[in-house]
PDB file of N, CA, C, O and CB in Angstrom:
ATOM      1  N   TYR A   1     114.506  54.208  15.852  1.00  0.00           N
ATOM      2  CA  TYR A   1     113.112  54.919  15.930  1.00  0.00           C
ATOM      3  C   TYR A   1     112.422  54.757  14.636  1.00  0.00           C
ATOM      4  O   TYR A   1     111.302  54.252  14.562  1.00  0.00           O
ATOM      5  CB  TYR A   1     113.222  56.492  16.257  1.00  0.00           C
ATOM      6  N   ALA A   2     113.192  55.253  13.454  1.00  0.00           N
ATOM      7  CA  ALA A   2     112.409  55.219  12.221  1.00  0.00           C
ATOM      8  C   ALA A   2     112.142  53.735  11.717  1.00  0.00           C
ATOM      9  O   ALA A   2     111.118  53.533  11.065  1.00  0.00           O
ATOM     10  CB  ALA A   2     113.165  56.039  11.122  1.00  0.00           C
ATOM     11  N   ALA A   3     112.958  52.755  11.972  1.00  0.00           N
ATOM     12  CA  ALA A   3     112.577  51.337  11.621  1.00  0.00           C
ATOM     13  C   ALA A   3     111.348  50.905  12.443  1.00  0.00           C
ATOM     14  O   ALA A   3     110.450  50.300  11.857  1.00  0.00           O
ATOM     15  CB  ALA A   3     113.793  50.332  11.897  1.00  0.00           C
ATOM     16  N   LEU A   4     111.243  51.173  13.755  1.00  0.00           N
ATOM     17  CA  LEU A   4     110.104  50.811  14.600  1.00  0.00           C
ATOM     18  C   LEU A   4     108.822  51.544  14.257  1.00  0.00           C
ATOM     19  O   LEU A   4     107.753  50.934  14.229  1.00  0.00           O
ATOM     20  CB  LEU A   4     110.439  51.069  16.023  1.00  0.00           C
ATOM     21  N   ARG A   5     108.909  52.881  13.986  1.00  0.00           N
ATOM     22  CA  ARG A   5     107.762  53.640  13.478  1.00  0.00           C
ATOM     23  C   ARG A   5     107.366  53.086  12.050  1.00  0.00           C
ATOM     24  O   ARG A   5     106.164  53.059  11.784  1.00  0.00           O
ATOM     25  CB  ARG A   5     108.119  55.208  13.415  1.00  0.00           C
ATOM     26  N   ALA A   6     108.176  52.691  11.214  1.00  0.00           N
ATOM     27  CA  ALA A   6     107.832  52.277   9.972  1.00  0.00           C
ATOM     28  C   ALA A   6     107.103  50.869  10.001  1.00  0.00           C
ATOM     29  O   ALA A   6     106.581  50.437   8.974  1.00  0.00           O
ATOM     30  CB  ALA A   6     109.056  52.271   9.143  1.00  0.00           C
ATOM     31  N   GLN A   7     107.075  50.170  11.171  1.00  0.00           N
ATOM     32  CA  GLN A   7     106.340  48.991  11.453  1.00  0.00           C
ATOM     33  C   GLN A   7     105.050  49.354  12.129  1.00  0.00           C
ATOM     34  O   GLN A   7     104.288  48.483  12.548  1.00  0.00           O
ATOM     35  CB  GLN A   7     107.144  48.048  12.291  1.00  0.00           C
ATOM     36  N   ASP A   8     104.808  50.602  12.232  1.00  0.00           N
ATOM     37  CA  ASP A   8     103.552  51.070  13.024  1.00  0.00           C
ATOM     38  C   ASP A   8     103.605  50.759  14.420  1.00  0.00           C
ATOM     39  O   ASP A   8     102.549  50.687  15.049  1.00  0.00           O
ATOM     40  CB  ASP A   8     102.287  50.458  12.506  1.00  0.00           C
ATOM     41  N   LEU A   9     104.793  50.551  15.023  1.00  0.00           N
ATOM     42  CA  LEU A   9     104.998  50.411  16.310  1.00  0.00           C
ATOM     43  C   LEU A   9     104.964  51.638  17.264  1.00  0.00           C
ATOM     44  O   LEU A   9     105.465  52.685  16.853  1.00  0.00           O
ATOM     45  CB  LEU A   9     106.131  49.807  16.381  1.00  0.00           C
ATOM     46  N   PRO A  10     104.477  51.599  18.364  1.00  0.00           N
ATOM     47  CA  PRO A  10     104.425  52.955  19.184  1.00  0.00           C
ATOM     48  C   PRO A  10     105.693  53.143  19.909  1.00  0.00           C
ATOM     49  O   PRO A  10     105.782  53.052  21.134  1.00  0.00           O
ATOM     50  CB  PRO A  10     103.226  52.995  20.265  1.00  0.00           C
ATOM     51  N   ALA A  11     106.695  53.415  19.097  1.00  0.00           N
ATOM     52  CA  ALA A  11     108.052  53.769  19.557  1.00  0.00           C
ATOM     53  C   ALA A  11     108.278  55.190  20.036  1.00  0.00           C
ATOM     54  O   ALA A  11     107.646  56.122  19.540  1.00  0.00           O
ATOM     55  CB  ALA A  11     108.982  53.521  18.483  1.00  0.00           C
ATOM     56  N   VAL A  12     109.197  55.368  21.021  1.00  0.00           N
ATOM     57  CA  VAL A  12     109.689  56.676  21.280  1.00  0.00           C
ATOM     58  C   VAL A  12     111.113  56.717  21.091  1.00  0.00           C
ATOM     59  O   VAL A  12     111.778  55.683  21.035  1.00  0.00           O
ATOM     60  CB  VAL A  12     109.348  57.127  22.603  1.00  0.00           C
ATOM     61  N   ARG A  13     111.642  57.937  20.985  1.00  0.00           N
ATOM     62  CA  ARG A  13     113.080  58.106  20.631  1.00  0.00           C
ATOM     63  C   ARG A  13     113.967  57.410  21.781  1.00  0.00           C
ATOM     64  O   ARG A  13     113.719  57.689  22.955  1.00  0.00           O
ATOM     65  CB  ARG A  13     113.447  59.724  20.479  1.00  0.00           C
ATOM     66  N   GLY A  14     114.777  56.703  21.528  1.00  0.00           N
ATOM     67  CA  GLY A  14     115.815  56.090  22.399  1.00  0.00           C
ATOM     68  C   GLY A  14     115.466  54.537  22.559  1.00  0.00           C
ATOM     69  O   GLY A  14     116.219  53.830  23.228  1.00  0.00           O
ATOM     70  N   GLU A  15     114.309  53.996  21.940  1.00  0.00           N
ATOM     71  CA  GLU A  15     114.050  52.692  22.016  1.00  0.00           C
ATOM     72  C   GLU A  15     114.827  51.860  20.898  1.00  0.00           C
ATOM     73  O   GLU A  15     115.040  52.290  19.764  1.00  0.00           O
ATOM     74  CB  GLU A  15     112.597  52.535  21.949  1.00  0.00           C
ATOM     75  N   VAL A  16     115.202  50.673  21.350  1.00  0.00           N
ATOM     76  CA  VAL A  16     116.047  49.876  20.428  1.00  0.00           C
ATOM     77  C   VAL A  16     115.544  48.364  20.482  1.00  0.00           C
ATOM     78  O   VAL A  16     115.424  47.862  21.600  1.00  0.00           O
ATOM     79  CB  VAL A  16     117.637  49.997  20.854  1.00  0.00           C
ATOM     80  N   VAL A  17     115.259  47.646  19.418  1.00  0.00           N
ATOM     81  CA  VAL A  17     114.988  46.318  19.292  1.00  0.00           C
ATOM     82  C   VAL A  17     116.286  45.688  18.597  1.00  0.00           C
ATOM     83  O   VAL A  17     116.634  45.992  17.456  1.00  0.00           O
ATOM     84  CB  VAL A  17     113.640  46.110  18.491  1.00  0.00           C
ATOM     85  N   GLU A  18     116.973  44.757  19.431  1.00  0.00           N
ATOM     86  CA  GLU A  18     118.063  44.147  18.842  1.00  0.00           C
ATOM     87  C   GLU A  18     118.095  42.795  18.586  1.00  0.00           C
ATOM     88  O   GLU A  18     118.753  42.053  19.316  1.00  0.00           O
ATOM     89  CB  GLU A  18     119.039  44.379  19.492  1.00  0.00           C
ATOM     90  N   GLY A  19     117.439  42.355  17.597  1.00  0.00           N
ATOM     91  CA  GLY A  19     117.209  40.941  17.231  1.00  0.00           C
ATOM     92  C   GLY A  19     116.292  40.118  18.264  1.00  0.00           C
ATOM     93  O   GLY A  19     115.536  40.541  19.140  1.00  0.00           O
ATOM     94  N   ASP A  20     116.601  38.822  17.880  1.00  0.00           N
ATOM     95  CA  ASP A  20     115.906  37.789  18.734  1.00  0.00           C
ATOM     96  C   ASP A  20     116.628  37.663  20.099  1.00  0.00           C
ATOM     97  O   ASP A  20     116.020  37.297  21.105  1.00  0.00           O
ATOM     98  CB  ASP A  20     115.881  36.358  17.996  1.00  0.00           C
ATOM     99  N   VAL A  21     117.926  37.975  20.099  1.00  0.00           N
ATOM    100  CA  VAL A  21     118.728  37.543  21.397  1.00  0.00           C
ATOM    101  C   VAL A  21     118.666  38.745  22.425  1.00  0.00           C
ATOM    102  O   VAL A  21     118.238  38.559  23.564  1.00  0.00           O
ATOM    103  CB  VAL A  21     120.387  37.175  21.031  1.00  0.00           C
ATOM    104  N   ALA A  22     119.075  39.899  22.021  1.00  0.00           N
ATOM    105  CA  ALA A  22     119.138  41.002  23.043  1.00  0.00           C
ATOM    106  C   ALA A  22     117.786  41.541  23.437  1.00  0.00           C
ATOM    107  O   ALA A  22     117.636  42.015  24.563  1.00  0.00           O
ATOM    108  CB  ALA A  22     119.973  42.156  22.523  1.00  0.00           C
ATOM    109  N   GLY A  23     116.719  41.493  22.507  1.00  0.00           N
ATOM    110  CA  GLY A  23     115.439  41.927  22.726  1.00  0.00           C
ATOM    111  C   GLY A  23     115.304  43.552  22.728  1.00  0.00           C
ATOM    112  O   GLY A  23     115.877  44.323  21.958  1.00  0.00           O
ATOM    113  N   TYR A  24     114.447  43.866  23.732  1.00  0.00           N
ATOM    114  CA  TYR A  24     113.961  45.340  23.600  1.00  0.00           C
ATOM    115  C   TYR A  24     114.795  46.137  24.704  1.00  0.00           C
ATOM    116  O   TYR A  24     115.009  45.625  25.803  1.00  0.00           O
ATOM    117  CB  TYR A  24     112.223  45.499  23.870  1.00  0.00           C
ATOM    118  N   HIS A  25     115.243  47.368  24.380  1.00  0.00           N
ATOM    119  CA  HIS A  25     115.959  48.130  25.211  1.00  0.00           C
ATOM    120  C   HIS A  25     115.424  49.553  25.030  1.00  0.00           C
ATOM    121  O   HIS A  25     115.024  49.945  23.934  1.00  0.00           O
ATOM    122  CB  HIS A  25     117.426  47.977  24.950  1.00  0.00           C
ATOM    123  N   TYR A  26     115.426  50.339  26.161  1.00  0.00           N
ATOM    124  CA  TYR A  26     115.180  51.859  26.043  1.00  0.00           C
ATOM    125  C   TYR A  26     116.323  52.677  26.546  1.00  0.00           C
ATOM    126  O   TYR A  26     116.618  52.514  27.729  1.00  0.00           O
ATOM    127  CB  TYR A  26     113.922  52.286  26.833  1.00  0.00           C
ATOM    128  N   TYR A  27     116.958  53.463  25.897  1.00  0.00           N
ATOM    129  CA  TYR A  27     117.955  54.321  26.258  1.00  0.00           C
ATOM    130  C   TYR A  27     117.600  55.766  26.375  1.00  0.00           C
ATOM    131  O   TYR A  27     117.777  56.480  25.388  1.00  0.00           O
ATOM    132  CB  TYR A  27     118.960  54.170  25.383  1.00  0.00           C
ATOM    133  N   PRO A  28     117.125  56.266  27.461  1.00  0.00           N
ATOM    134  CA  PRO A  28     116.667  57.583  27.520  1.00  0.00           C
ATOM    135  C   PRO A  28     118.028  58.540  27.496  1.00  0.00           C
ATOM    136  O   PRO A  28     119.107  58.063  27.846  1.00  0.00           O
ATOM    137  CB  PRO A  28     115.723  57.774  28.866  1.00  0.00           C
ATOM    138  N   GLY A  29     117.924  59.739  27.118  1.00  0.00           N
ATOM    139  CA  GLY A  29     119.115  60.589  27.084  1.00  0.00           C
ATOM    140  C   GLY A  29     119.450  60.941  28.619  1.00  0.00           C
ATOM    141  O   GLY A  29     118.618  60.921  29.526  1.00  0.00           O
ATOM    142  N   ARG A  30     120.701  61.242  28.741  1.00  0.00           N
ATOM    143  CA  ARG A  30     121.222  61.720  30.096  1.00  0.00           C
ATOM    144  C   ARG A  30     120.389  62.726  30.707  1.00  0.00           C
ATOM    145  O   ARG A  30     120.022  62.534  31.866  1.00  0.00           O
ATOM    146  CB  ARG A  30     122.592  62.291  29.999  1.00  0.00           C
ATOM    147  N   GLU A  31     119.990  63.912  30.016  1.00  0.00           N
ATOM    148  CA  GLU A  31     119.342  64.948  30.460  1.00  0.00           C
ATOM    149  C   GLU A  31     117.819  64.551  30.988  1.00  0.00           C
ATOM    150  O   GLU A  31     117.286  65.091  31.957  1.00  0.00           O
ATOM    151  CB  GLU A  31     119.376  65.947  29.358  1.00  0.00           C
ATOM    152  N   ARG A  32     117.220  63.520  30.185  1.00  0.00           N
ATOM    153  CA  ARG A  32     116.101  63.026  30.650  1.00  0.00           C
ATOM    154  C   ARG A  32     116.137  62.354  31.866  1.00  0.00           C
ATOM    155  O   ARG A  32     115.225  62.477  32.684  1.00  0.00           O
ATOM    156  CB  ARG A  32     115.614  62.306  29.809  1.00  0.00           C
ATOM    157  N   VAL A  33     117.206  61.584  32.075  1.00  0.00           N
ATOM    158  CA  VAL A  33     117.416  60.806  33.300  1.00  0.00           C
ATOM    159  C   VAL A  33     117.747  61.829  34.443  1.00  0.00           C
ATOM    160  O   VAL A  33     117.279  61.647  35.567  1.00  0.00           O
ATOM    161  CB  VAL A  33     118.604  59.714  33.103  1.00  0.00           C
ATOM    162  N   ARG A  34     118.453  62.771  34.198  1.00  0.00           N
ATOM    163  CA  ARG A  34     118.738  63.902  35.227  1.00  0.00           C
ATOM    164  C   ARG A  34     117.403  64.581  35.715  1.00  0.00           C
ATOM    165  O   ARG A  34     117.231  64.914  36.888  1.00  0.00           O
ATOM    166  CB  ARG A  34     119.706  65.060  34.554  1.00  0.00           C
ATOM    167  N   GLY A  35     116.512  64.748  34.758  1.00  0.00           N
ATOM    168  CA  GLY A  35     115.315  65.367  35.130  1.00  0.00           C
ATOM    169  C   GLY A  35     114.420  64.414  36.047  1.00  0.00           C
ATOM    170  O   GLY A  35     113.815  64.869  37.019  1.00  0.00           O
ATOM    171  N   TRP A  36     114.369  63.122  35.701  1.00  0.00           N
ATOM    172  CA  TRP A  36     113.727  62.092  36.494  1.00  0.00           C
ATOM    173  C   TRP A  36     114.169  62.109  37.876  1.00  0.00           C
ATOM    174  O   TRP A  36     113.409  61.966  38.833  1.00  0.00           O
ATOM    175  CB  TRP A  36     113.961  60.776  35.940  1.00  0.00           C
ATOM    176  N   LEU A  37     115.614  62.317  37.961  1.00  0.00           N
ATOM    177  CA  LEU A  37     116.263  62.176  39.293  1.00  0.00           C
ATOM    178  C   LEU A  37     115.840  63.349  40.137  1.00  0.00           C
ATOM    179  O   LEU A  37     115.519  63.181  41.314  1.00  0.00           O
ATOM    180  CB  LEU A  37     117.839  62.108  39.184  1.00  0.00           C
ATOM    181  N   ARG A  38     115.834  64.566  39.545  1.00  0.00           N
ATOM    182  CA  ARG A  38     115.376  65.762  40.176  1.00  0.00           C
ATOM    183  C   ARG A  38     114.021  65.703  40.634  1.00  0.00           C
ATOM    184  O   ARG A  38     113.693  66.079  41.760  1.00  0.00           O
ATOM    185  CB  ARG A  38     115.508  66.848  39.326  1.00  0.00           C
ATOM    186  N   ASP A  39     113.154  65.197  39.707  1.00  0.00           N
ATOM    187  CA  ASP A  39     111.686  65.004  40.046  1.00  0.00           C
ATOM    188  C   ASP A  39     111.512  64.173  41.236  1.00  0.00           C
ATOM    189  O   ASP A  39     110.561  64.394  41.986  1.00  0.00           O
ATOM    190  CB  ASP A  39     110.915  64.360  38.903  1.00  0.00           C
ATOM    191  N   ALA A  40     112.407  63.169  41.492  1.00  0.00           N
ATOM    192  CA  ALA A  40     112.308  62.192  42.601  1.00  0.00           C
ATOM    193  C   ALA A  40     113.114  62.656  43.757  1.00  0.00           C
ATOM    194  O   ALA A  40     113.307  61.896  44.706  1.00  0.00           O
ATOM    195  CB  ALA A  40     112.773  60.798  42.173  1.00  0.00           C
ATOM    196  N   ASP A  41     113.608  63.890  43.731  1.00  0.00           N
ATOM    197  CA  ASP A  41     114.384  64.494  44.861  1.00  0.00           C
ATOM    198  C   ASP A  41     115.683  63.835  45.169  1.00  0.00           C
ATOM    199  O   ASP A  41     116.169  63.779  46.298  1.00  0.00           O
ATOM    200  CB  ASP A  41     113.580  64.477  46.090  1.00  0.00           C
ATOM    201  N   LEU A  42     116.285  63.271  43.934  1.00  0.00           N
ATOM    202  CA  LEU A  42     117.647  62.634  44.156  1.00  0.00           C
ATOM    203  C   LEU A  42     118.684  63.511  43.459  1.00  0.00           C
ATOM    204  O   LEU A  42     118.447  64.157  42.438  1.00  0.00           O
ATOM    205  CB  LEU A  42     117.714  61.111  43.578  1.00  0.00           C
ATOM    206  N   ALA A  43     119.879  63.478  44.112  1.00  0.00           N
ATOM    207  CA  ALA A  43     120.923  64.251  43.608  1.00  0.00           C
ATOM    208  C   ALA A  43     122.094  63.362  43.251  1.00  0.00           C
ATOM    209  O   ALA A  43     122.466  62.493  44.039  1.00  0.00           O
ATOM    210  CB  ALA A  43     121.305  65.298  44.584  1.00  0.00           C
ATOM    211  N   ILE A  44     122.723  63.569  42.006  1.00  0.00           N
ATOM    212  CA  ILE A  44     123.902  62.890  41.695  1.00  0.00           C
ATOM    213  C   ILE A  44     125.046  63.395  42.472  1.00  0.00           C
ATOM    214  O   ILE A  44     125.423  64.560  42.348  1.00  0.00           O
ATOM    215  CB  ILE A  44     124.168  62.974  40.298  1.00  0.00           C
ATOM    216  N   VAL A  45     125.614  62.555  43.270  1.00  0.00           N
ATOM    217  CA  VAL A  45     126.916  62.796  44.202  1.00  0.00           C
ATOM    218  C   VAL A  45     128.171  62.606  43.376  1.00  0.00           C
ATOM    219  O   VAL A  45     129.112  63.390  43.498  1.00  0.00           O
ATOM    220  CB  VAL A  45     126.991  61.728  45.497  1.00  0.00           C
ATOM    221  N   ALA A  46     128.210  61.427  42.412  1.00  0.00           N
ATOM    222  CA  ALA A  46     129.382  61.192  41.652  1.00  0.00           C
ATOM    223  C   ALA A  46     128.774  60.416  40.385  1.00  0.00           C
ATOM    224  O   ALA A  46     127.697  59.819  40.403  1.00  0.00           O
ATOM    225  CB  ALA A  46     130.547  60.344  42.519  1.00  0.00           C
ATOM    226  N   GLU A  47     129.586  60.513  39.346  1.00  0.00           N
ATOM    227  CA  GLU A  47     129.149  59.727  38.200  1.00  0.00           C
ATOM    228  C   GLU A  47     130.486  59.425  37.444  1.00  0.00           C
ATOM    229  O   GLU A  47     131.533  60.069  37.513  1.00  0.00           O
ATOM    230  CB  GLU A  47     128.033  60.529  37.268  1.00  0.00           C
ATOM    231  N   ASP A  48     130.211  58.262  36.680  1.00  0.00           N
ATOM    232  CA  ASP A  48     131.412  57.835  35.818  1.00  0.00           C
ATOM    233  C   ASP A  48     130.958  56.981  34.736  1.00  0.00           C
ATOM    234  O   ASP A  48     130.023  56.202  34.917  1.00  0.00           O
ATOM    235  CB  ASP A  48     132.499  57.070  36.623  1.00  0.00           C
ATOM    236  N   THR A  49     131.611  57.085  33.530  1.00  0.00           N
ATOM    237  CA  THR A  49     131.216  56.263  32.361  1.00  0.00           C
ATOM    238  C   THR A  49     132.212  55.374  32.104  1.00  0.00           C
ATOM    239  O   THR A  49     133.391  55.727  32.128  1.00  0.00           O
ATOM    240  CB  THR A  49     130.935  57.013  31.155  1.00  0.00           C
ATOM    241  N   GLU A  50     131.814  54.064  31.817  1.00  0.00           N
ATOM    242  CA  GLU A  50     132.684  52.838  31.797  1.00  0.00           C
ATOM    243  C   GLU A  50     132.444  52.529  30.182  1.00  0.00           C
ATOM    244  O   GLU A  50     131.392  51.998  29.829  1.00  0.00           O
ATOM    245  CB  GLU A  50     132.158  51.488  32.986  1.00  0.00           C
ATOM    246  N   ALA A  51     133.393  52.860  29.294  1.00  0.00           N
ATOM    247  CA  ALA A  51     133.196  52.474  27.917  1.00  0.00           C
ATOM    248  C   ALA A  51     133.621  51.053  27.584  1.00  0.00           C
ATOM    249  O   ALA A  51     134.605  50.555  28.132  1.00  0.00           O
ATOM    250  CB  ALA A  51     133.919  53.401  27.057  1.00  0.00           C
ATOM    251  N   HIS A  52     132.887  50.393  26.687  1.00  0.00           N
ATOM    252  CA  HIS A  52     133.073  49.120  26.215  1.00  0.00           C
ATOM    253  C   HIS A  52     133.093  48.987  24.765  1.00  0.00           C
ATOM    254  O   HIS A  52     132.172  48.324  24.289  1.00  0.00           O
ATOM    255  CB  HIS A  52     132.128  48.318  26.731  1.00  0.00           C
ATOM    256  N   GLY A  53     134.001  49.507  23.917  1.00  0.00           N
ATOM    257  CA  GLY A  53     133.794  49.553  22.421  1.00  0.00           C
ATOM    258  C   GLY A  53     132.601  50.357  22.048  1.00  0.00           C
ATOM    259  O   GLY A  53     132.593  51.583  22.163  1.00  0.00           O
ATOM    260  N   THR A  54     131.581  49.663  21.595  1.00  0.00           N
ATOM    261  CA  THR A  54     130.419  50.365  20.918  1.00  0.00           C
ATOM    262  C   THR A  54     129.364  50.785  21.891  1.00  0.00           C
ATOM    263  O   THR A  54     128.400  51.407  21.446  1.00  0.00           O
ATOM    264  CB  THR A  54     129.765  49.461  19.862  1.00  0.00           C
ATOM    265  N   TYR A  55     129.443  50.496  23.270  1.00  0.00           N
ATOM    266  CA  TYR A  55     128.592  50.865  24.351  1.00  0.00           C
ATOM    267  C   TYR A  55     129.179  51.216  25.495  1.00  0.00           C
ATOM    268  O   TYR A  55     130.379  50.977  25.637  1.00  0.00           O
ATOM    269  CB  TYR A  55     127.766  49.948  24.645  1.00  0.00           C
ATOM    270  N   ALA A  56     128.473  51.815  26.468  1.00  0.00           N
ATOM    271  CA  ALA A  56     129.164  52.243  27.778  1.00  0.00           C
ATOM    272  C   ALA A  56     128.047  52.232  28.913  1.00  0.00           C
ATOM    273  O   ALA A  56     126.851  52.392  28.673  1.00  0.00           O
ATOM    274  CB  ALA A  56     129.868  53.803  27.634  1.00  0.00           C
ATOM    275  N   TYR A  57     128.510  52.051  30.003  1.00  0.00           N
ATOM    276  CA  TYR A  57     127.593  52.112  31.323  1.00  0.00           C
ATOM    277  C   TYR A  57     127.809  53.426  31.763  1.00  0.00           C
ATOM    278  O   TYR A  57     128.881  54.006  31.591  1.00  0.00           O
ATOM    279  CB  TYR A  57     127.949  51.036  32.544  1.00  0.00           C
ATOM    280  N   TRP A  58     126.707  53.985  32.398  1.00  0.00           N
ATOM    281  CA  TRP A  58     126.806  55.258  33.131  1.00  0.00           C
ATOM    282  C   TRP A  58     126.469  54.846  34.559  1.00  0.00           C
ATOM    283  O   TRP A  58     125.352  54.394  34.811  1.00  0.00           O
ATOM    284  CB  TRP A  58     125.810  56.430  32.548  1.00  0.00           C
ATOM    285  N   HIS A  59     127.436  54.995  35.537  1.00  0.00           N
ATOM    286  CA  HIS A  59     127.236  54.638  36.861  1.00  0.00           C
ATOM    287  C   HIS A  59     127.039  55.955  37.572  1.00  0.00           C
ATOM    288  O   HIS A  59     127.790  56.911  37.378  1.00  0.00           O
ATOM    289  CB  HIS A  59     128.394  53.793  37.423  1.00  0.00           C
ATOM    290  N   LEU A  60     125.961  55.984  38.442  1.00  0.00           N
ATOM    291  CA  LEU A  60     125.597  57.094  39.316  1.00  0.00           C
ATOM    292  C   LEU A  60     125.633  56.683  40.838  1.00  0.00           C
ATOM    293  O   LEU A  60     125.254  55.601  41.286  1.00  0.00           O
ATOM    294  CB  LEU A  60     124.178  57.605  38.925  1.00  0.00           C
ATOM    295  N   LEU A  61     126.134  57.696  41.523  1.00  0.00           N
ATOM    296  CA  LEU A  61     125.932  57.399  43.015  1.00  0.00           C
ATOM    297  C   LEU A  61     124.937  58.634  43.454  1.00  0.00           C
ATOM    298  O   LEU A  61     125.232  59.800  43.190  1.00  0.00           O
ATOM    299  CB  LEU A  61     127.504  57.375  43.942  1.00  0.00           C
ATOM    300  N   LEU A  62     123.908  58.324  44.047  1.00  0.00           N
ATOM    301  CA  LEU A  62     122.837  59.322  44.332  1.00  0.00           C
ATOM    302  C   LEU A  62     122.728  59.522  45.794  1.00  0.00           C
ATOM    303  O   LEU A  62     123.266  58.786  46.621  1.00  0.00           O
ATOM    304  CB  LEU A  62     121.471  58.887  43.765  1.00  0.00           C
ATOM    305  N   ARG A  63     122.007  60.549  46.067  1.00  0.00           N
ATOM    306  CA  ARG A  63     121.587  60.848  47.462  1.00  0.00           C
ATOM    307  C   ARG A  63     120.223  61.528  47.426  1.00  0.00           C
ATOM    308  O   ARG A  63     119.906  62.274  46.499  1.00  0.00           O
ATOM    309  CB  ARG A  63     122.645  61.768  48.202  1.00  0.00           C
ATOM    310  N   ARG A  64     119.428  61.256  48.450  1.00  0.00           N
ATOM    311  CA  ARG A  64     118.083  61.941  48.519  1.00  0.00           C
ATOM    312  C   ARG A  64     118.290  63.398  49.048  1.00  0.00           C
ATOM    313  O   ARG A  64     118.852  63.648  50.115  1.00  0.00           O
ATOM    314  CB  ARG A  64     117.055  61.119  49.496  1.00  0.00           C
ATOM    315  N   ASP A  65     117.773  64.344  48.184  1.00  0.00           N
ATOM    316  CA  ASP A  65     117.903  65.817  48.620  1.00  0.00           C
ATOM    317  C   ASP A  65     116.927  66.064  49.821  1.00  0.00           C
ATOM    318  O   ASP A  65     116.858  67.178  50.341  1.00  0.00           O
ATOM    319  CB  ASP A  65     117.535  66.858  47.362  1.00  0.00           C
TER     320      ASP A  65
END
């Protein structure tokens, strides 16, 4: 965030630019995602985190409330 803002880019917390190969990514916090799902009338039925060294995947099974 600090590096992006130092370049006068309109960054928000959670954004990442990873060199020329990986490009731009946005990683919202889990609570923010949970809020978006609630707002969309979706409920988390099950969740799992799959770790891979320095990163992880967050898998969600959802249902419409």
